[in-house]
C-alpha positions as CSV (number, residue, x, y, z in Angstrom):
1,M,-49.3,50.6,-4.4
2,R,-46.5,49.2,-6.6
3,L,-47.5,47.7,-10.0
4,L,-45.5,45.6,-12.5
5,L,-46.7,45.7,-16.1
6,I,-45.6,42.9,-18.5
7,S,-46.8,41.4,-21.7
8,D,-45.7,39.1,-24.5
9,T,-43.6,36.9,-22.4
10,H,-43.8,34.0,-25.0
11,V,-42.4,31.5,-22.6
12,P,-41.0,28.9,-23.6
13,K,-41.1,29.8,-27.3
14,R,-39.0,33.0,-27.3
15,A,-37.3,32.5,-23.9
16,K,-37.0,29.6,-21.4
17,D,-38.1,31.9,-18.6
18,M,-38.6,35.6,-17.7
19,P,-35.3,37.4,-16.8
20,A,-34.3,37.4,-13.2
21,R,-34.9,41.2,-12.9
22,V,-38.5,40.7,-13.9
23,W,-38.9,38.0,-11.3
24,D,-37.4,40.4,-8.7
25,A,-39.9,43.0,-9.8
26,V,-42.7,40.4,-9.3
27,D,-41.5,40.0,-5.7
28,E,-41.5,43.8,-5.2
29,A,-44.9,44.5,-6.7
30,D,-48.2,44.6,-4.9
31,V,-50.0,43.8,-8.2
32,V,-48.7,42.2,-11.5
33,L,-50.6,43.0,-14.7
34,H,-49.9,40.7,-17.6
35,A,-51.4,41.7,-21.0
36,G,-51.3,38.3,-22.7
37,D,-49.2,36.1,-25.0
38,W,-48.0,33.7,-22.3
39,M,-47.8,30.7,-24.7
40,A,-47.9,28.0,-22.0
41,P,-49.8,27.5,-18.7
42,D,-46.6,26.9,-16.7
43,L,-45.6,30.5,-16.6
44,L,-49.2,31.5,-15.5
45,D,-49.0,29.0,-12.7
46,R,-45.7,30.2,-11.5
47,L,-46.6,33.9,-11.7
48,H,-49.9,33.2,-10.0
49,D,-48.1,31.5,-7.1
50,R,-45.5,34.2,-6.7
51,A,-47.4,37.4,-7.3
52,R,-49.4,39.0,-4.4
53,L,-52.2,39.7,-6.9
54,L,-52.2,38.9,-10.6
55,V,-54.5,40.6,-13.1
56,A,-54.1,39.0,-16.6
57,C,-55.7,38.2,-19.9
58,W,-54.9,35.9,-22.8
59,G,-53.3,37.0,-26.1
60,N,-53.6,36.0,-29.7
61,N,-50.9,33.4,-29.4
62,D,-52.4,31.7,-26.3
63,G,-54.2,28.4,-26.9
64,E,-57.2,26.7,-25.4
65,Q,-55.7,26.0,-22.0
66,L,-54.8,29.6,-21.3
67,R,-58.1,30.9,-22.8
68,A,-60.0,28.6,-20.5
69,R,-58.3,30.2,-17.5
70,L,-58.0,33.8,-18.5
71,P,-60.4,36.4,-19.8
72,E,-59.9,38.3,-23.1
73,R,-60.3,41.5,-21.0
74,A,-59.5,41.8,-17.2
75,D,-60.9,44.7,-15.2
76,V,-59.9,45.7,-11.7
77,T,-60.0,48.8,-9.5
78,L,-56.7,49.5,-7.7
79,G,-56.4,52.3,-5.3
80,G,-59.5,54.0,-6.8
81,L,-58.3,53.7,-10.4
82,R,-60.1,51.5,-12.9
83,F,-57.7,49.4,-14.9
84,T,-58.4,47.3,-18.0
85,V,-55.9,44.7,-19.2
86,T,-56.3,43.4,-22.8
87,H,-53.9,42.2,-25.5
88,E,-54.7,43.8,-28.8
89,T,-55.7,47.4,-29.5
90,G,-55.2,47.5,-33.3
91,A,-53.1,49.9,-35.3
92,A,-51.1,52.7,-33.6
93,A,-52.7,55.4,-35.7
94,G,-55.7,56.7,-33.9
95,R,-55.3,54.2,-31.0
96,D,-55.7,56.7,-28.2
97,E,-59.1,58.0,-29.3
98,R,-60.3,54.6,-30.5
99,M,-59.5,53.0,-27.2
100,A,-61.1,55.9,-25.3
101,L,-64.4,55.2,-27.1
102,R,-64.1,51.4,-26.5
103,Y,-63.2,51.8,-22.8
104,P,-65.1,54.8,-21.5
105,D,-65.2,53.5,-17.9
106,T,-61.5,52.8,-17.7
107,D,-58.8,55.1,-16.3
108,V,-55.7,53.0,-17.3
109,L,-55.5,50.6,-20.3
110,V,-52.7,48.1,-20.2
111,F,-52.1,46.3,-23.5
112,G,-49.6,44.3,-25.4
113,H,-49.3,42.6,-28.8
114,S,-46.9,44.9,-30.6
115,H,-43.9,44.5,-28.3
116,I,-43.5,48.2,-28.7
117,P,-43.5,50.3,-25.4
118,W,-46.3,52.9,-25.4
119,D,-47.3,55.5,-22.9
120,T,-49.8,58.1,-24.0
121,T,-53.0,59.8,-22.7
122,A,-56.2,60.2,-24.8
123,S,-58.1,63.4,-24.8
124,T,-60.6,61.8,-22.4
125,G,-57.8,61.2,-19.8
126,L,-57.5,57.5,-20.5
127,R,-53.9,56.5,-20.0
128,L,-52.6,53.8,-22.4
129,L,-49.6,51.7,-21.4
130,N,-47.8,48.9,-23.3
131,P,-44.8,47.6,-21.4
132,G,-43.3,45.9,-24.5
133,S,-41.8,42.5,-24.0
134,P,-39.3,41.3,-21.4
135,T,-38.2,38.3,-23.6
136,D,-38.7,39.2,-27.3
137,R,-37.7,42.7,-28.4
138,R,-38.6,42.1,-32.0
139,R,-37.5,45.3,-33.8
140,Q,-37.0,47.3,-30.6
141,P,-33.5,48.1,-29.3
142,F,-34.3,46.5,-25.9
143,C,-36.6,44.0,-24.1
144,T,-38.7,46.0,-21.7
145,Y,-41.2,46.0,-18.8
146,M,-42.9,48.8,-16.8
147,T,-43.4,49.6,-13.2
148,A,-45.9,52.1,-11.9
149,T,-47.4,53.4,-8.7
150,V,-50.9,54.2,-7.6
151,E,-51.0,57.0,-4.9
152,G,-54.0,58.8,-3.6
153,G,-56.3,57.6,-6.3
154,A,-54.0,58.6,-9.1
155,L,-51.4,56.9,-11.3
156,G,-48.0,57.9,-10.1
157,A,-44.6,57.4,-11.6
158,V,-44.6,55.1,-14.7
159,T,-41.1,53.8,-15.5
160,L,-40.0,51.8,-18.6
161,H,-37.2,49.4,-17.7
162,R,-34.8,48.2,-20.3
163,L,-33.3,44.7,-20.1
């Protein structure tokens, strides 16, 4: 199973649209996970129509319209793995163990907010993934997104893509 992980798209505030490479990745993915900060419902509509399966939440910059359509936390089981998608996880210091306590029944936590790519594993085995942002690099050298695979009930290759 092929996954696309994105967050903090901020369309149309930070970019008019997602980059073509990200749309190509949407077409290739079996599941798209979006960890919030959409900014406008139009992108949600287009991504929902184009993705085979969309698992998504709202972020702190998303208004009433998006919050009415998306949860703060989205949970899904994919290929036997339990995924949680949420926007904010707080400070980087102590994040792994703090999130392991908050999400004891999750195998993979996909989050956003910071625009800083993150790939770590807590002592409990919880994998934490932040794909960064494909449209707003902030203080990062590149805009980014992630792809991953689920194979045989396990998370396979996780790749950070630079734009």
